[in-house]
TIRO-2110 file (N, C-alpha, C; in Angstrom, 1 decimal):
// TIRO-2110
-12.7, 141.0, 54.0, N, 1, A
-12.5, 141.4, 52.6, CA, 1, A
-12.0, 142.9, 52.6, C, 1, A
-10.9, 143.2, 51.9, N, 2, A
-10.4, 144.6, 51.9, CA, 2, A
-11.3, 145.5, 51.1, C, 2, A
-11.2, 146.8, 51.3, N, 3, A
-12.1, 147.7, 50.6, CA, 3, A
-11.8, 147.7, 49.1, C, 3, A
-12.8, 147.6, 48.3, N, 4, A
-12.7, 147.6, 46.9, CA, 4, A
-13.7, 148.7, 46.4, C, 4, A
-13.3, 149.8, 45.8, N, 5, A
-14.2, 150.9, 45.4, CA, 5, A
-15.2, 150.5, 44.4, C, 5, A
-14.9, 149.5, 43.6, N, 6, A
-15.8, 149.0, 42.5, CA, 6, A
-17.0, 148.3, 43.1, C, 6, A
-16.9, 147.7, 44.3, N, 7, A
-18.0, 147.0, 44.8, CA, 7, A
-18.5, 147.6, 46.1, C, 7, A
-17.7, 148.4, 46.8, N, 8, A
-18.1, 149.0, 48.1, CA, 8, A
-18.5, 150.4, 48.0, C, 8, A
-18.5, 151.0, 46.8, N, 9, A
-18.9, 152.4, 46.6, CA, 9, A
-20.4, 152.6, 46.9, C, 9, A
-20.7, 153.3, 47.9, N, 10, A
-22.1, 153.6, 48.2, CA, 10, A
-22.5, 155.0, 47.7, C, 10, A
-23.6, 155.0, 46.9, N, 11, A
-24.1, 156.3, 46.4, CA, 11, A
-24.9, 157.0, 47.5, C, 11, A
-24.7, 158.3, 47.6, N, 12, A
-25.5, 159.0, 48.6, CA, 12, A
-26.9, 159.1, 48.2, C, 12, A
-27.9, 159.0, 49.1, N, 13, A
-29.3, 159.1, 48.8, CA, 13, A
-29.8, 160.5, 49.2, C, 13, A
-28.9, 161.4, 49.6, N, 14, A
-29.2, 162.8, 50.0, CA, 14, A
-29.3, 163.6, 48.8, C, 14, A
-30.1, 164.7, 48.9, N, 15, A
-30.2, 165.7, 47.8, CA, 15, A
-28.9, 166.5, 47.7, C, 15, A
-28.3, 166.3, 46.5, N, 16, A
-26.9, 166.9, 46.4, CA, 16, A
-27.0, 168.5, 46.5, C, 16, A
-26.2, 169.0, 47.3, N, 17, A
-26.1, 170.5, 47.5, CA, 17, A
-27.1, 171.1, 48.4, C, 17, A
-28.0, 170.2, 49.0, N, 18, A
-29.1, 170.7, 49.9, CA, 18, A
-28.5, 170.9, 51.3, C, 18, A
-28.9, 172.0, 51.9, N, 19, A
-28.5, 172.2, 53.3, CA, 19, A
-29.5, 171.7, 54.3, C, 19, A
-29.2, 170.5, 54.8, N, 20, A
-30.1, 169.8, 55.7, CA, 20, A
-30.1, 170.4, 57.1, C, 20, A
-29.5, 171.5, 57.3, N, 21, A
-29.6, 172.2, 58.6, CA, 21, A
-30.6, 173.4, 58.5, C, 21, A
-31.1, 173.7, 57.3, N, 22, A
-31.9, 174.8, 57.2, CA, 22, A
-33.4, 174.5, 57.6, C, 22, A
-34.1, 175.6, 57.9, N, 23, A
-35.5, 175.4, 58.4, CA, 23, A
-36.3, 174.6, 57.4, C, 23, A
-37.2, 173.8, 58.0, N, 24, A
-38.1, 173.0, 57.1, CA, 24, A
-38.6, 171.8, 57.9, C, 24, A
-39.3, 171.0, 57.2, N, 25, A
-39.9, 169.7, 57.8, CA, 25, A
-39.4, 168.5, 57.0, C, 25, A
-39.0, 167.5, 57.7, N, 26, A
-38.4, 166.3, 57.1, CA, 26, A
-39.0, 165.0, 57.6, C, 26, A
-39.4, 164.2, 56.7, N, 27, A
-40.0, 162.9, 57.0, CA, 27, A
-38.8, 161.9, 57.0, C, 27, A
-38.7, 161.2, 58.1, N, 28, A
-37.5, 160.3, 58.3, CA, 28, A
-38.0, 158.9, 58.6, C, 28, A
-37.4, 157.9, 58.0, N, 29, A
-37.7, 156.5, 58.3, CA, 29, A
-36.3, 155.8, 58.6, C, 29, A
-36.3, 155.1, 59.8, N, 30, A
-35.1, 154.3, 60.1, CA, 30, A
-35.6, 152.9, 60.4, C, 30, A
-34.9, 151.9, 59.8, N, 31, A
-35.2, 150.5, 59.9, CA, 31, A
-34.2, 149.7, 60.8, C, 31, A
-34.8, 148.8, 61.5, N, 32, A
-33.9, 147.9, 62.3, CA, 32, A
-33.1, 147.0, 61.4, C, 32, A
-31.9, 146.7, 61.7, N, 33, A
-31.1, 145.8, 60.9, CA, 33, A
-31.8, 144.5, 60.7, C, 33, A
-31.8, 144.0, 59.5, N, 34, A
-32.5, 142.8, 59.0, CA, 34, A
-34.0, 142.8, 59.3, C, 34, A
-34.5, 144.0, 59.6, N, 35, A
-36.0, 144.1, 59.8, CA, 35, A
-36.5, 143.2, 60.9, C, 35, A
-35.6, 143.1, 61.9, N, 36, A
-36.0, 142.3, 63.1, CA, 36, A
-37.0, 143.0, 64.0, C, 36, A
-38.0, 142.4, 64.4, N, 37, A
-39.1, 143.0, 65.2, CA, 37, A
-38.6, 143.1, 66.7, C, 37, A
-38.2, 144.2, 67.2, N, 38, A
-37.7, 144.4, 68.5, CA, 38, A
-38.4, 145.3, 69.4, C, 38, A
-39.4, 146.1, 68.9, N, 39, A
-39.9, 147.2, 69.7, CA, 39, A
-41.4, 147.0, 70.1, C, 39, A
-42.0, 145.8, 69.9, N, 40, A
-43.3, 145.6, 70.3, CA, 40, A
-44.1, 144.9, 69.2, C, 40, A
-45.4, 144.9, 69.3, N, 41, A
-46.3, 144.2, 68.3, CA, 41, A
-47.5, 145.1, 68.0, C, 41, A
-48.0, 144.8, 66.8, N, 42, A
-49.2, 145.5, 66.3, CA, 42, A
-50.3, 144.5, 66.6, C, 42, A
-51.3, 144.9, 67.4, N, 43, A
-52.4, 144.1, 67.8, CA, 43, A
-53.7, 144.8, 67.5, C, 43, A
-54.5, 144.2, 66.7, N, 44, A
-55.8, 144.9, 66.3, CA, 44, A
-55.6, 146.3, 65.8, C, 44, A
-54.6, 146.5, 64.9, N, 45, A
-54.3, 147.8, 64.3, CA, 45, A
-53.7, 148.8, 65.2, C, 45, A
-53.3, 148.4, 66.4, N, 46, A
-52.7, 149.4, 67.3, CA, 46, A
-51.3, 148.9, 67.7, C, 46, A
-50.3, 149.8, 67.7, N, 47, A
-48.9, 149.4, 68.1, CA, 47, A
-48.8, 149.4, 69.6, C, 47, A
-48.4, 148.2, 70.1, N, 48, A
-48.2, 148.0, 71.6, CA, 48, A
-46.7, 148.0, 71.8, C, 48, A
-46.1, 149.0, 72.4, N, 49, A
-44.7, 149.1, 72.6, CA, 49, A
-44.3, 148.2, 73.7, C, 49, A
-43.1, 147.6, 73.6, N, 50, A
-42.5, 146.9, 74.7, CA, 50, A
-41.5, 147.9, 75.4, C, 50, A
-40.7, 147.5, 76.3, N, 51, A
-39.8, 148.4, 77.0, CA, 51, A
-38.8, 149.0, 76.0, C, 51, A
-38.3, 148.2, 75.1, N, 52, A
-37.4, 148.8, 74.1, CA, 52, A
-38.1, 149.8, 73.2, C, 52, A
-39.3, 149.6, 72.8, N, 53, A
-40.1, 150.6, 72.1, CA, 53, A
-40.3, 151.9, 72.8, C, 53, A
-40.6, 151.8, 74.1, N, 54, A
-40.7, 153.0, 74.9, CA, 54, A
-39.4, 153.7, 75.1, C, 54, A
-38.3, 153.0, 75.1, N, 55, A
-37.0, 153.6, 75.2, CA, 55, A
-36.8, 154.4, 73.9, C, 55, A
-37.1, 153.9, 72.7, N, 56, A
-37.0, 154.6, 71.4, CA, 56, A
-37.8, 155.9, 71.5, C, 56, A
-39.0, 155.8, 72.0, N, 57, A
-39.9, 157.0, 72.1, CA, 57, A
-39.2, 158.0, 73.0, C, 57, A
-38.7, 157.6, 74.1, N, 58, A
-38.1, 158.6, 75.0, CA, 58, A
-36.9, 159.3, 74.4, C, 58, A
-36.1, 158.6, 73.6, N, 59, A
-34.9, 159.2, 73.0, CA, 59, A
-35.3, 160.1, 71.9, C, 59, A
-36.5, 159.8, 71.2, N, 60, A
-36.9, 160.7, 70.1, CA, 60, A
-37.3, 162.1, 70.7, C, 60, A
-38.0, 162.1, 71.8, N, 61, A
-38.4, 163.4, 72.4, CA, 61, A
-37.2, 164.0, 73.1, C, 61, A
-36.2, 163.3, 73.6, N, 62, A
-35.0, 163.8, 74.2, CA, 62, A
-34.2, 164.6, 73.2, C, 62, A
-34.4, 164.3, 71.9, N, 63, A
-33.6, 165.0, 70.8, CA, 63, A
-33.9, 166.5, 70.8, C, 63, A
-35.1, 166.9, 71.3, N, 64, A
-35.4, 168.3, 71.4, CA, 64, A
-34.6, 169.0, 72.4, C, 64, A
-34.1, 168.3, 73.4, N, 65, A
-33.2, 168.9, 74.4, CA, 65, A
-31.8, 169.0, 73.9, C, 65, A
-31.4, 168.0, 73.1, N, 66, A
-30.0, 168.0, 72.5, CA, 66, A
-30.0, 169.1, 71.4, C, 66, A
-31.0, 169.1, 70.6, N, 67, A
-31.1, 170.1, 69.5, CA, 67, A
-32.2, 171.0, 69.6, C, 67, A
-32.1, 172.1, 70.4, N, 68, A
-33.2, 173.0, 70.7, CA, 68, A
-33.9, 173.6, 69.5, C, 68, A
-33.2, 173.6, 68.3, N, 69, A
-33.8, 174.2, 67.1, CA, 69, A
-34.5, 173.1, 66.3, C, 69, A
-34.7, 171.9, 66.9, N, 70, A
-35.5, 170.8, 66.2, CA, 70, A
-36.7, 170.6, 67.0, C, 70, A
-37.8, 170.3, 66.3, N, 71, A
-39.1, 170.0, 67.0, CA, 71, A
-39.6, 168.6, 66.5, C, 71, A
-39.9, 167.8, 67.5, N, 72, A
-40.4, 166.4, 67.2, CA, 72, A
-41.9, 166.5, 66.9, C, 72, A
-42.2, 166.2, 65.7, N, 73, A
-43.6, 166.2, 65.2, CA, 73, A
-44.1, 164.8, 65.3, C, 73, A
-45.1, 164.4, 64.4, N, 74, A
-45.7, 163.1, 64.4, CA, 74, A
-44.6, 162.0, 64.3, C, 74, A
-44.9, 160.9, 65.0, N, 75, A
-43.9, 159.8, 64.9, CA, 75, A
-44.7, 158.5, 65.2, C, 75, A
-44.2, 157.4, 64.8, N, 76, A
-44.7, 156.1, 65.2, CA, 76, A
-43.5, 155.1, 65.2, C, 76, A
-43.5, 154.4, 66.3, N, 77, A
-42.5, 153.3, 66.4, CA, 77, A
-43.3, 152.0, 66.1, C, 77, A
-42.8, 151.3, 65.1, N, 78, A
-43.3, 150.1, 64.6, CA, 78, A
-42.4, 148.9, 65.1, C, 78, A
-42.9, 147.7, 64.9, N, 79, A
-42.0, 146.6, 65.5, CA, 79, A
-40.6, 146.6, 65.0, C, 79, A
-40.4, 147.0, 63.7, N, 80, A
-39.0, 146.9, 63.2, CA, 80, A
-38.6, 148.2, 62.4, C, 80, A
-39.3, 149.3, 62.6, N, 81, A
-38.9, 150.5, 62.0, CA, 81, A
-39.5, 151.7, 62.7, C, 81, A
-39.1, 152.9, 62.3, N, 82, A
-39.5, 154.1, 63.0, CA, 82, A
-39.7, 155.2, 62.0, C, 82, A
-40.9, 155.8, 62.0, N, 83, A
-41.2, 157.0, 61.1, CA, 83, A
-41.4, 158.2, 62.0, C, 83, A
-40.9, 159.4, 61.5, N, 84, A
-41.1, 160.6, 62.2, CA, 84, A
-41.1, 161.8, 61.3, C, 84, A
-41.6, 162.9, 61.7, N, 85, A
-41.4, 164.2, 61.0, CA, 85, A
-40.7, 165.1, 62.0, C, 85, A
-39.5, 165.6, 61.6, N, 86, A
-38.7, 166.5, 62.4, CA, 86, A
-38.7, 167.8, 61.7, C, 86, A
-38.9, 168.9, 62.5, N, 87, A
-38.9, 170.2, 62.0, CA, 87, A
-37.6, 170.9, 62.5, C, 87, A
-36.9, 171.5, 61.5, N, 88, A
-35.9, 172.4, 61.8, CA, 88, A
-36.5, 173.8, 62.0, C, 88, A
-36.4, 174.4, 63.2, N, 89, A
-37.0, 175.7, 63.4, CA, 89, A
-36.0, 176.8, 63.3, C, 89, A
-36.4, 177.9, 62.6, N, 90, A
-35.4, 179.0, 62.5, CA, 90, A
-35.0, 179.4, 64.0, C, 90, A
-33.8, 179.8, 64.1, N, 91, A
-33.2, 180.1, 65.5, CA, 91, A
-34.0, 181.2, 66.1, C, 91, A
-34.6, 182.1, 65.4, N, 92, A
-35.4, 183.2, 65.9, CA, 92, A
-36.7, 182.7, 66.6, C, 92, A
-37.1, 181.4, 66.3, N, 93, A
-38.2, 180.9, 66.9, CA, 93, A
-39.4, 180.7, 66.0, C, 93, A
-40.5, 180.2, 66.5, N, 94, A
-41.7, 180.0, 65.6, CA, 94, A
-41.7, 178.7, 64.9, C, 94, A
-42.8, 178.3, 64.4, N, 95, A
-42.9, 177.1, 63.6, CA, 95, A
-42.8, 177.4, 62.2, C, 95, A
-42.3, 176.4, 61.5, N, 96, A
-42.1, 176.5, 60.0, CA, 96, A
-43.4, 176.0, 59.3, C, 96, A
-43.8, 176.7, 58.4, N, 97, A
-44.9, 176.2, 57.5, CA, 97, A
-44.3, 175.3, 56.5, C, 97, A
-45.1, 174.2, 56.2, N, 98, A
-44.6, 173.3, 55.2, CA, 98, A
-44.2, 174.0, 53.9, C, 98, A
-43.0, 173.7, 53.4, N, 99, A
-42.5, 174.4, 52.2, CA, 99, A
-41.6, 175.6, 52.5, C, 99, A
-41.6, 176.1, 53.8, N, 100, A
-40.8, 177.2, 54.2, CA, 100, A
-39.4, 176.8, 54.5, C, 100, A
-38.6, 176.3, 53.6, N, 101, A
-37.3, 175.8, 53.9, CA, 101, A
-36.3, 176.2, 52.8, C, 101, A
-36.6, 177.3, 52.2, N, 102, A
-35.7, 177.8, 51.1, CA, 102, A
-34.6, 178.7, 51.6, C, 102, A
-34.8, 179.3, 52.8, N, 103, A
-33.8, 180.2, 53.3, CA, 103, A
-33.1, 179.6, 54.5, C, 103, A
-31.8, 179.9, 54.7, N, 104, A
-31.1, 179.4, 55.8, CA, 104, A
-31.6, 180.1, 57.1, C, 104, A
-31.5, 179.4, 58.3, N, 105, A
-32.0, 180.0, 59.5, CA, 105, A
-31.1, 181.2, 59.9, C, 105, A
-31.6, 182.1, 60.7, N, 106, A
-30.7, 183.2, 61.2, CA, 106, A
-29.5, 182.6, 62.0, C, 106, A
-28.4, 183.3, 62.0, N, 107, A
-27.2, 182.7, 62.6, CA, 107, A
-27.0, 183.2, 64.1, C, 107, A
-28.1, 183.2, 64.8, N, 108, A
-28.0, 183.4, 66.3, CA, 108, A
-28.7, 182.4, 67.1, C, 108, A
-28.1, 181.7, 68.0, N, 109, A
-26.7, 181.8, 68.4, CA, 109, A
-25.8, 181.4, 67.2, C, 109, A
-24.6, 181.8, 67.2, N, 110, A
-23.7, 181.5, 66.1, CA, 110, A
-23.6, 180.0, 65.9, C, 110, A
-23.3, 179.6, 64.6, N, 111, A
-23.2, 178.1, 64.4, CA, 111, A
-22.1, 177.5, 65.3, C, 111, A
-22.4, 176.3, 65.7, N, 112, A
-21.4, 175.6, 66.6, CA, 112, A
-20.9, 174.4, 65.9, C, 112, A
-19.7, 174.1, 66.0, N, 113, A
-19.1, 172.9, 65.5, CA, 113, A
-19.0, 171.9, 66.7, C, 113, A
-18.9, 172.4, 67.9, N, 114, A
-18.9, 171.6, 69.1, CA, 114, A
-20.1, 171.8, 69.9, C, 114, A
-20.4, 170.9, 70.8, N, 115, A
-21.6, 171.0, 71.6, CA, 115, A
-21.4, 172.2, 72.6, C, 115, A
-22.5, 172.9, 72.8, N, 116, A
-22.5, 174.1, 73.6, CA, 116, A
-22.8, 173.8, 75.1, C, 116, A
-23.3, 174.8, 75.8, N, 117, A
-23.7, 174.7, 77.2, CA, 117, A
-24.7, 173.6, 77.3, C, 117, A
-24.6, 172.9, 78.4, N, 118, A
-25.5, 171.8, 78.7, CA, 118, A
-25.6, 170.7, 77.6, C, 118, A
-24.5, 170.7, 76.8, N, 119, A
-24.4, 169.7, 75.7, CA, 119, A
-25.5, 169.8, 74.7, C, 119, A
-25.9, 171.0, 74.4, N, 120, A
-26.8, 171.3, 73.3, CA, 120, A
-26.1, 171.7, 72.0, C, 120, A
-26.8, 171.5, 70.9, N, 121, A
-26.2, 171.8, 69.6, CA, 121, A
-27.2, 172.5, 68.7, C, 121, A
-26.8, 173.6, 68.1, N, 122, A
-27.7, 174.3, 67.2, CA, 122, A
-27.2, 174.2, 65.8, C, 122, A
-28.1, 174.4, 64.8, N, 123, A
-27.7, 174.3, 63.4, CA, 123, A
-27.2, 173.0, 62.9, C, 123, A
-27.5, 171.9, 63.6, N, 124, A
-27.1, 170.6, 63.2, CA, 124, A
-27.9, 170.2, 62.0, C, 124, A
-27.4, 169.3, 61.1, N, 125, A
-28.1, 168.8, 60.0, CA, 125, A
-29.1, 167.7, 60.5, C, 125, A
-30.0, 167.4, 59.7, N, 126, A
-30.9, 166.3, 60.0, CA, 126, A
-30.1, 165.0, 60.1, C, 126, A
-29.1, 164.9, 59.3, N, 127, A
-28.2, 163.7, 59.4, CA, 127, A
-27.5, 163.6, 60.7, C, 127, A
-27.0, 164.7, 61.2, N, 128, A
-26.3, 164.7, 62.5, CA, 128, A
-27.3, 164.3, 63.6, C, 128, A
-28.5, 164.9, 63.6, N, 129, A
-29.5, 164.5, 64.6, CA, 129, A
-29.9, 163.1, 64.5, C, 129, A
-30.1, 162.6, 63.3, N, 130, A
-30.5, 161.2, 63.2, CA, 130, A
-29.4, 160.2, 63.6, C, 130, A
-28.1, 160.6, 63.3, N, 131, A
-27.0, 159.8, 63.8, CA, 131, A
-26.9, 159.8, 65.3, C, 131, A
-27.1, 160.9, 65.9, N, 132, A
-27.1, 161.0, 67.4, CA, 132, A
-28.2, 160.1, 67.9, C, 132, A
-29.4, 160.2, 67.4, N, 133, A
-30.5, 159.3, 67.8, CA, 133, A
-30.2, 157.8, 67.7, C, 133, A
-29.6, 157.4, 66.6, N, 134, A
-29.3, 156.0, 66.4, CA, 134, A
-28.2, 155.6, 67.4, C, 134, A
-27.3, 156.4, 67.6, N, 135, A
-26.2, 156.1, 68.6, CA, 135, A
-26.8, 155.9, 70.0, C, 135, A
-27.6, 156.9, 70.4, N, 136, A
-28.1, 156.9, 71.8, CA, 136, A
-29.1, 155.7, 72.0, C, 136, A
-29.9, 155.4, 71.0, N, 137, A
-30.8, 154.3, 71.1, CA, 137, A
-30.1, 152.9, 71.1, C, 137, A
-29.1, 152.9, 70.3, N, 138, A
-28.3, 151.6, 70.3, CA, 138, A
-27.6, 151.4, 71.6, C, 138, A
-27.0, 152.4, 72.2, N, 139, A
-26.3, 152.2, 73.5, CA, 139, A
-27.3, 151.8, 74.5, C, 139, A
-28.5, 152.5, 74.5, N, 140, A
-29.5, 152.1, 75.5, CA, 140, A
-30.0, 150.7, 75.3, C, 140, A
-30.2, 150.3, 74.1, N, 141, A
-30.7, 149.0, 73.8, CA, 141, A
-29.7, 147.9, 74.3, C, 141, A
-28.4, 148.2, 74.1, N, 142, A
-27.3, 147.3, 74.6, CA, 142, A
-27.4, 147.1, 76.1, C, 142, A
-27.7, 148.3, 76.8, N, 143, A
-27.8, 148.2, 78.2, CA, 143, A
-29.1, 147.3, 78.6, C, 143, A
-30.1, 147.5, 77.8, N, 144, A
-31.4, 146.7, 78.0, CA, 144, A
-31.1, 145.2, 77.8, C, 144, A
-30.3, 144.8, 76.8, N, 145, A
-29.9, 143.4, 76.6, CA, 145, A
-29.2, 142.9, 77.8, C, 145, A
-28.2, 143.6, 78.3, N, 146, A
-27.4, 143.2, 79.5, CA, 146, A
-28.2, 143.1, 80.8, C, 146, A
-29.0, 144.2, 81.0, N, 147, A
-29.7, 144.3, 82.3, CA, 147, A
-31.1, 143.6, 82.3, C, 147, A
-31.8, 143.7, 81.2, N, 148, A
-33.2, 143.2, 81.2, CA, 148, A
-33.5, 142.1, 80.3, C, 148, A
-32.4, 141.5, 79.7, N, 149, A
-32.6, 140.4, 78.7, CA, 149, A
-33.4, 140.7, 77.5, C, 149, A
-33.3, 142.0, 77.0, N, 150, A
-34.0, 142.3, 75.8, CA, 150, A
-33.4, 141.4, 74.7, C, 150, A
-34.2, 141.2, 73.6, N, 151, A
-33.7, 140.4, 72.5, CA, 151, A
-32.5, 140.9, 71.9, C, 151, A
-31.5, 140.1, 71.7, N, 152, A
-30.2, 140.5, 71.1, CA, 152, A
-30.4, 140.9, 69.6, C, 152, A
-29.5, 141.7, 69.1, N, 153, A
-29.5, 142.0, 67.7, CA, 153, A
-28.1, 141.6, 67.2, C, 153, A
-28.0, 141.5, 65.9, N, 154, A
-26.7, 141.0, 65.3, CA, 154, A
-25.9, 142.2, 64.8, C, 154, A
-24.9, 142.6, 65.5, N, 155, A
-23.9, 143.6, 65.1, CA, 155, A
-24.4, 145.0, 65.2, C, 155, A
-25.5, 145.3, 64.5, N, 156, A
-26.1, 146.7, 64.5, CA, 156, A
-27.6, 146.6, 64.9, C, 156, A
-28.0, 147.6, 65.6, N, 157, A
-29.4, 147.7, 65.9, CA, 157, A
-30.1, 148.3, 64.7, C, 157, A
-29.6, 149.3, 64.1, N, 158, A
-30.3, 150.0, 62.9, CA, 158, A
-29.5, 149.7, 61.7, C, 158, A
-30.2, 149.8, 60.6, N, 159, A
-29.6, 149.7, 59.3, CA, 159, A
-28.6, 150.8, 59.1, C, 159, A
-27.6, 150.7, 58.2, N, 160, A
-26.6, 151.7, 58.1, CA, 160, A
-27.1, 153.1, 57.8, C, 160, A
-28.0, 153.3, 57.0, N, 161, A
-28.5, 154.6, 56.6, CA, 161, A
-29.9, 154.8, 57.1, C, 161, A
-30.5, 155.8, 56.6, N, 162, A
-31.9, 156.1, 56.9, CA, 162, A
-32.5, 156.8, 55.6, C, 162, A
-33.8, 156.8, 55.6, N, 163, A
-34.5, 157.4, 54.4, CA, 163, A
-35.1, 158.7, 54.9, C, 163, A
-34.9, 159.7, 54.1, N, 164, A
-35.6, 161.0, 54.4, CA, 164, A
-36.2, 161.6, 53.2, C, 164, A
-37.2, 162.5, 53.5, N, 165, A
-37.9, 163.2, 52.4, CA, 165, A
-38.1, 164.6, 52.9, C, 165, A
-37.8, 165.6, 52.1, N, 166, A
-38.0, 167.0, 52.4, CA, 166, A
-39.5, 167.3, 52.1, C, 166, A
-40.2, 167.7, 53.1, N, 167, A
-41.7, 168.0, 53.0, CA, 167, A
-41.8, 169.4, 52.4, C, 167, A
-42.5, 169.5, 51.2, N, 168, A
-42.4, 170.8, 50.5, CA, 168, A
-43.7, 171.7, 50.6, C, 168, A
-44.8, 171.1, 51.1, N, 169, A
-46.0, 171.9, 51.2, CA, 169, A
-46.9, 171.3, 52.3, C, 169, A
-48.0, 172.1, 52.6, N, 170, A
-48.9, 171.6, 53.6, CA, 170, A
-49.7, 170.4, 53.3, C, 170, A
-50.1, 170.2, 52.0, N, 171, A
-50.8, 169.0, 51.6, CA, 171, A
-49.9, 167.8, 51.8, C, 171, A
-48.7, 167.9, 51.4, N, 172, A
-47.7, 166.8, 51.6, CA, 172, A
-47.5, 166.5, 53.1, C, 172, A
-47.4, 167.5, 53.9, N, 173, A
-47.2, 167.3, 55.3, CA, 173, A
-48.4, 166.6, 55.9, C, 173, A
-49.7, 167.0, 55.5, N, 174, A
-50.9, 166.3, 56.0, CA, 174, A
-50.9, 164.9, 55.6, C, 174, A
-50.6, 164.6, 54.3, N, 175, A
-50.6, 163.2, 53.8, CA, 175, A
-49.6, 162.3, 54.6, C, 175, A
-48.4, 162.9, 54.8, N, 176, A
-47.4, 162.1, 55.5, CA, 176, A
-47.7, 161.9, 57.0, C, 176, A
-48.2, 162.9, 57.6, N, 177, A
-48.6, 162.8, 59.0, CA, 177, A
-49.7, 161.7, 59.1, C, 177, A
-50.7, 161.7, 58.2, N, 178, A
-51.7, 160.7, 58.2, CA, 178, A
-51.1, 159.3, 58.0, C, 178, A
-50.2, 159.2, 57.1, N, 179, A
-49.5, 157.9, 56.9, CA, 179, A
-48.9, 157.4, 58.1, C, 179, A
-48.2, 158.3, 58.9, N, 180, A
-47.5, 157.9, 60.1, CA, 180, A
-48.5, 157.4, 61.1, C, 180, A
-49.5, 158.2, 61.3, N, 181, A
-50.6, 157.9, 62.3, CA, 181, A
-51.3, 156.6, 62.0, C, 181, A
-51.5, 156.3, 60.7, N, 182, A
-52.2, 155.1, 60.3, CA, 182, A
-51.4, 153.9, 60.1, C, 182, A
-50.1, 154.0, 60.3, N, 183, A
-49.1, 152.9, 60.0, CA, 183, A
-49.5, 151.6, 60.7, C, 183, A
-49.9, 151.6, 62.0, N, 184, A
-50.2, 150.4, 62.6, CA, 184, A
-51.5, 149.7, 62.0, C, 184, A
-52.4, 150.5, 61.6, N, 185, A
-53.6, 149.9, 60.9, CA, 185, A
-53.3, 149.2, 59.6, C, 185, A
-52.2, 149.6, 59.0, N, 186, A
-51.8, 149.1, 57.7, CA, 186, A
-50.7, 148.1, 57.8, C, 186, A
-50.4, 147.7, 59.0, N, 187, A
-49.2, 146.8, 59.2, CA, 187, A
-49.3, 145.5, 58.4, C, 187, A
-50.4, 144.9, 58.3, N, 188, A
-50.5, 143.6, 57.5, CA, 188, A
-50.0, 143.8, 56.1, C, 188, A
-50.2, 144.9, 55.5, N, 189, A
-49.8, 145.2, 54.1, CA, 189, A
-48.5, 146.0, 54.0, C, 189, A
-47.9, 146.2, 55.1, N, 190, A
-46.7, 147.0, 55.1, CA, 190, A
-45.5, 146.2, 54.5, C, 190, A
-44.8, 146.9, 53.5, N, 191, A
-43.6, 146.2, 52.9, CA, 191, A
-42.5, 145.9, 53.9, C, 191, A
-42.5, 146.5, 55.1, N, 192, A
-41.5, 146.3, 56.1, CA, 192, A
-41.9, 145.2, 57.1, C, 192, A
-43.1, 144.7, 56.9, N, 193, A
-43.7, 143.6, 57.8, CA, 193, A
-43.0, 142.3, 57.3, C, 193, A
-42.2, 141.6, 58.2, N, 194, A
-41.6, 140.4, 57.7, CA, 194, A
-42.6, 139.2, 57.6, C, 194, A
-43.8, 139.4, 58.1, N, 195, A
-44.8, 138.3, 58.1, CA, 195, A
-44.3, 137.0, 58.5, C, 195, A
END
């Protein structure tokens, strides 16, 4: 079917005019295409990762090497989705307090449009980092299908977009962190559980 702007027009779910590269904390959810359970199982309220789930975990923490001004906070890999909190750290260092994302980070090192030494990138947006994570995990999953007979997926590993929320204060951060940690205990009632 050719492109038709009347039916193929996708509305952005991002906050218009917001700089997603600035310092702050962001709650991100990424779902597997068609909510297919590929990363393990929840047993007795605990998430048991399979090899694919452990691969997802490895790439999440590897993102700190790719993006040195990002810090991986709480995360959970569920059978068919992934929740995490990512912190954009001011380039000068230190941790961001929840709600401290109204100013842009200092510009040292200077903003990069291309990857720098050792393939690192500074001042990337949350969308750039999430896109990189989805690409790397998809490529690795394809290798797992070919080499280790991991379950196949249909065309895409991840859904086209992702959900994000700007964390605005410490109470909100604590509530979301608890939600992430408790996600396996609440799997039976989770709206993403295909049951």
